[in-house]
N, C-alpha and C positions, 0 to 999 in steps of 0.2 A: 163390866157388868153386862152377861149377857140373858137375854130372855126370849122365851117362844110365845108367839101368837098366831092363834088360829084367823086365817081369811080366805073368805071364802067370794070369790071375784061374782060379780054379777055377768048378767048376760051378755052388754054390751061391751064389756072389759072381754069376755073370750071373744067373742069377734074380732075385737084386736088384738090378739094375742094369734089367733087364727091367722089373720090377712097376714101379720108380720112373721110368722113361720113360715107360710107358702111364701114369701118375699125373701126371706133369707134361704129357703132350700132352691130357689129357681135363680139367685145370683152363684149361690155354690155349684151348681149345675152347668149356668152359662161359663162359669170359670173352668170348670173339669172339662166342657166341650171345647172352649179356645184353647185349653193345653193340649188336648187330644187332635186338635187339628194342627198347631204348631205342631207337635211331634210328627202327624202326619206328612204336613210339609216336607220337614227336615229330612223326615224318611225319604222321602219322594225325591228332594232335593241331592242327598246322598246317592240315591240310585241312579239319578240321571248326570251327575258329576264324575261318578264312578263308570258309565257305561261306555265303553270304546264306539263310540260311536256321538254322533249328532243328535242331539233329543232338545226338540222346542214347542212351544205351544203359544198360536195366534189367537187374535179375536177375529170376530167377521171380517173385521176392516183390513185384515193383513199385518197389524202390529204385533209384536212379538212381547209375549205376556211373562214369560218365562224359557229360560236359556239354559242348558249346562256347560261346563267348563271347555268340551271337546270346541265348541263353537265360539266362545272366547276365543281357543287358541289359534283354531283356523281363521278369524278375522282380525286377531291380533288385538281386539277390544276390549274393556272392561263391560260387563255386565249391564251397567248403567247407561253405558254409550248402545246398548243393542235394546234395552227394553223398551216398551212406544215407539219404534222404528219401522220401518216395513224392508223387504228385500228392494225396493228401488233405493233406500238410503245407503244398502250397504254392499250391494254386488253391480257387478257390470248389466247393462242394460239387457243386454240379449239375454244373459242368463238369468235375471231378474224375472224378464218377460215371462221365461220356461217355467221358472218356479211358479209365477203367479197365476199360471193359465192350468199349471198341475192343482193348484192348490182349489181354485174355482172348479174344477172339475169335481174334485171329491165332494165339494160342498153342495155342488147341484145334484150329483147322485145321490148324497146320503151312507154312501158306501165306503168300505176301505179297501185303498187304491194302491198299486204298486208302481213307481215309473226309476226310469234312468238316466239320471242328471250328471252333467257335468258342471264344474267350478275351477274355475282359474285361481290357483295358488302361490305363492311364491317361489315352489320348486315346480310348476307348471300346471298341467289340466290335470285335474282329478276325474274320476267318474264314481259315483253315487248311487247304491239303491236306496231309496228314499220309499221308506212303509210311512203312506196319510193315511188319518185315518179321523171322521169327526167324532166331537165328545158332545152327549146330550145331557139333557137337565133332568129334572122326577117326573117333567109333564112330556121327555121325550122331544124337548125342539134341541136345536143344534145353537150351542152358544161358544165354541171354540174348535181349533182345529190342533191336532196333534199330528207328530211325525217324528220317526227315528232314522236315521240317514247314515248307513254303513258305505264306510270307502272302501272300493271294490277295483281300486286303481292297480294294485298288484296284482290280486286275481285275473281281473283282464287281460292283464300283460303275459303273466303267465300262462293261460288259454291261449293269448294269440302265437306266443312261443311255443306251446304246443303243436297248435294248428298246425306253422310253418314247419315244424321238426318233423310232422306226420306228413305234410306234402313233401318236403325233402324225403322224405324215408319212400312211399309211394314212388316220387321221381327216379329215386337212385334202381327202385327194385325194377321200374319198366325199363330204365335205359339197361341194366343187366338181366333182364328177362327171368327173375327169380322174384319167387313171391316168398310168404313165409305164412306159416301155421302153428295152431294151439290147439292139441286134441285133451278134452278134460274126459278122461275114460270113466270118472265117478256119475257124470250127467249125459255121458254121451253126446258131448257138444263139440263142435268144429268149428274153429274161428280161422276166417283167410283174411290175408288182406286182398288190396284191391288188384294186386297182379296176380296173385292166385286166381281169384276170379277170371279175370282176362284170361289166363291160359289155360283154364277148364272151360272157357266158352259158357259159364253159369253167370247169370244175371245176379251184380253186387246187392248183398243184402239178403239174399237167399238162406234158409233157417239149413246148416249142415249138420250131419252126422256122419258116423264113421262110414255107416251102410251108404249113404248119399254120396260119398269120396269113392267106398269102392266098386259103387254102379257105374260114376266116372270112367274108370278104369276099363280098358278097351277088356272083351271080354278073354281074348286067349291070355293073358298078362294077369286077372282076378286073382287065379290060384297062388302066383308067385306071390303077388303083393301082401294079400293075406296073409301067407307064410311067413313072409319075412317080419311082419309088424308081431305078429306072433312069437317068434323068435327074438323080437327085439326088446317084447314084453318079459322075456326068461333073462336079459341080461346081452343079449346078441348084439351086435352093431346091426342099425337101421340104415340101408343104402340100398338104394334099388333102381332102376331104369325098367321102365314101362310104357305102352302106348296108351295113346287117348283119342278118340275122335270128336271133332271139332267142328260142325256145321260142315261134314260129309270131309273134311279134312283129315289126315293122321299125322299125330304128334308124339315126339318122343320127350318124355319127362323124366328127370333124375332126381331123385329125393332122398333127403339125408335128415336124421333126427334124431334127439338126444330125450332121453326119460326125465321128469320133475318130478321131485317127491316135495312133501310137506317138511315142517319141522320135525314131526315126527319120526319121520323115512318112510312113511305112507306113499303109495304112488299115486301122482295125483294126474298125471299123463304124459305127453310129450310135446316137445316145442320142435319144427325141422321148418324145411326151406324146399320148393318145389323148381328147378330151372327147365324153361325148354332148352332141350336141347336136341331139336329138329333140324336147324341147320348145319349142326357137328355131324350127327349122323348124314346126312345127306354128303355132307362134303366124304365122310369116312366111307360110305356107297358108294360116291362117283369117284372117289379114290381106289378104291380095290376094283370096281370095274375098269378103270384108266389101266390099272396094274394088268387085268389078264387081257386086255385089250392090247395093250404095249409087249405082254409077253408072246403073244398069239402073232401079232407082229414083226416079231424081232425073228420067229420060226417061219416066217412066210417066205418065201424069195419074191425077187425082185420083181419081176415077171407077174404074180398073182397081184401084188399089190398095184404096179401098173394097169392092170386088165380091171381089178375092182376100181382103179380111180376112174377108170374110163368107163366102165358099168354105171357108176355113181354120175357122172356129167351127163350120160345118155338119160338116165333117169330124170336127172334133174331140168334136161331139156324138155323132156316129153311131159313132165308135169307143169312144166309153164306153158306147152302150147295146148295141155288141155284145158289148163286151167283159163287162156284168153280164150279158146274155142269155147266153152263153156259161156263166159261170160257174150260173147258175139251172140251165142245160141240163144241168151235170156233178153239181150237188147233188141235182137232181129225180133224174136217173138212178139214182144213187147210194139216194137214198131211198125215191121210188117203183118201182125197179125192182129190184135186186139186194137191198136190205133186205127190203122188201116180201115177194118172194118166196121168202126164206129163212125167214120169220114164218111165213111159211102153209106152209111147208113142215114147222116144227115143229108147227105146232098139227094139221095133217091126222098126224104120224108118233104125237102126245100122242092123238089121236082114236082112232087104229087101235090104241095099246094099250090103250083103254078097251074096247075093242071087238072085239078079239082072240076074244072066244069067239065072237061070230057072225060064220060063215063068208060067208055072203051079201054083208058089206059090205067085207070084207078086200081083197079082189081089186080094187073101185072104187077105195078108198081108196090102196092102192098104186098102180094106176095113175097116178093124180092126184099121189101125190108125186113119182113117176118124170120124170111130165112139167112139173111145178115145179122140179125138181133141174135136168132137162136145159135149161130157161127160163134157170135160174139160171149155169149153165154156159156156156151163150152170149153170155148177159149181160155176164159176166167175160170173156171174149175177145173180147168186141166194144171192152170198155172197153181190155183191155191192147193192142189193137191201136193203138187212138187214142192212148195214152199212150207208144209205143215211139218212142225214137229212128228217123229214117231208115233208118241202116246196120244194123239189126236186120235191117230186110223186104231191104234191097239185096245186103247183104254177107253175112250170117248172123250166127252166136250168137258164133261166135268173136272175130268182128272185134266186134261189141257190146261184147264184155266186154271187148277192149283197147281200146276207146272209154270205157267207163265206167272203166278205171284212170285214164287220163288225165285223166278227169274230175274222178276222186274225189281223185287226186294235185293237178290245179290247183284245186281248192276249197276242199279240207280239210286237204292236206298229211303225208295218208296212202298212202304207196307200196303198191301192188296190184301184184303178181308174179302174172299169168295163165299156168295151164300148160295145155294143150289137146293133147290126143292128135291124131295125124293123121286117126283114124276116127273123133272125136269130133263131129263136128258133124251134128248132127239133120237127117235127109232132111225132117222134118216141120215147116214153118213154125208150125203151131200148139203145136207143142213147144219151139221157140225162141221164141215170145211166152210161153209158160210160164215158162220158165227164166229168162230174161233178167232180170223185175222180182223173182222169188227171188233171184239173185245181188245184184240192186241194194238188197234190203232187206237181206240178210245183211250187206254189204259198210258198209252206212249204221250197221247196229247196231256193228260195228268203230269206225267214227267215232264214235260218241256215248258209246259205254260202255266198249271195250277199255283204252283208254288207250295204245297204241302208236303207232309209225309206220311200220310193214309190216303186210300181212297178205297171204296165198295164196289165188286161186282157182285150183281144179282141177276140167278137166272131162274125163272120161274115161268110155271104154264096157266094157261087160262083158258077154258074152254078148248077151243079147236088152235090157241095161236100159243106161241112160243116167245116170251120177253127177256131180254138183255139188256140189263141196266149198269151203266157206269157212273158212279156219285164221288164228287169232292164236295169238300167246304172251303176251296182256294180262293182266287181272286176273281173269279168270275169275269162277265160280259153280258153286253147286251143281246140278249139271245133272239131281238128280233130284227137285230143287222148280221148275225152270223155269216148267211151267204154271200151279203156284200163284203163283208169285211174277209170271207173266207176266197173269192174273187181277186181280191186287191192284196192277196199274200201268199207267198208260197207253204206258210205252213196251214194252210187253210185246204191244201189240197187232199189231204188225207182224210179229211172230215167229208166233202165231197164225193169222194171216191166211194165212201162208206155210204152214203144215202144213194149213192148212183146203184151200188150192188145191192143194197136189202129193197130200194124200190124195183129193179128187174125180177126180184125172186117175190114179190106181189106183197113185199113189207112195206113199212114205212119207220122213219126215225126222227125224231123228236126232242128239241134241245130245250131245257129249261136252265136258264141262268138270270143273273145280275150283277152287276159291278159288286166287288165283296161278298156277293151271299154262294159262291159255290155254283158248281156246274153238275147237272144231271141229264144225261143223254140214254135217252131209252129206243132200243130198237124191238120192231115186233114184226114178226113173219107167221106166216099161216103152216100149220102142221101138215 
């Protein structure tokens, strides 16, 4: 029997029902949250286990909280033997120290970081790129460290093999004096091998275009090379020999190329080679000249050959005599001229000191000293003019310093940067003839003693003085002792000679240097 009765709960029962409903709801929501968390953790484990990299999670003490199957496979251990342990329990000490130091660096910085780490495994040493980053809670505090470590051993080996292959290719091209190039006609981009840069004398890495290449070709051959390339674009064979000029030297280049097309048959550009055939051209020219010479000699009579041989012999003897005579003349000029006059001047000064109290002879001795010194200066100037390069007298001191910089760079590998003020060119040829050998001697000192690859030469004007400065950042020396050092060393004679010549012209020489801090030599002379 069923019956229905109306019941109205009182206020206290209503409150109890409400509390009970809330508790049931909280329990349901908690179960749903736990289920969602389990599903999320499972998805995370699935992602970690299927990742082709080592993935792990550590607490702030370095203990593993979570690892994936990749790491289990690496270590050959099940997960339960890894969790709760540190790298010092699982890896070699040196490797563990490396990993731990990197972990601490990330935790200290609070930022994601990337490291290259090595690990010894059964088949040898492996290299990993480890991307490590901290994990933060809702309050922003770091509570764990996570890492994804990718094995790049094969990639590193491939990169090294590629690098060795490229080095072998560059070496082979250098031995064969043959470079390679590729021109992308769509972007007008020209790529050269290292040997191509060397052949053309252009710094490696310089951006290149077709126009850049064409500009490097000898002006007399540009039209030919340009037409050959245009013909190649129309299907003709590209093979041409042309000239280039590298550092003032004429070279011959032989080029060959084939066109390249993409999958749809559209022209991409060309790939070719450039070979230095300068020596071959020289040999061919020498052979042609030799052939002509032999033909002429065959046509000549024996008497003419004997007469020419006799003339050449006499010419050789005469040149030898002239050379020796010139050498003796220069030696005698230095020994019997300048040195004897300076010795005589010194003797007269000594005599004057002894007789300084004898007033009647002082004037005569001083006049003789003045005359001897004047002759010495004139002799020095004459010798300087004879030994100066033609550019000095034809174009002036500034141009001569530029010539000197090129000469030093070519002969000794020292780059000399010349800085000459607009109004620094001396009006007097005598002053230019004085300063040029000074600059030359000072730059040669840099070559011999500084141990650097660069130096600066500065020429400037200040009021009524002209200042020449030579600076380097080499090994330096104790400037307070340079004169004493020079007296005891053959290397120092040049610097003392510079000082003497400058002081005779009414100027002065200053040396600023210290061990390990370079050297600056300043010469100041009146205009």
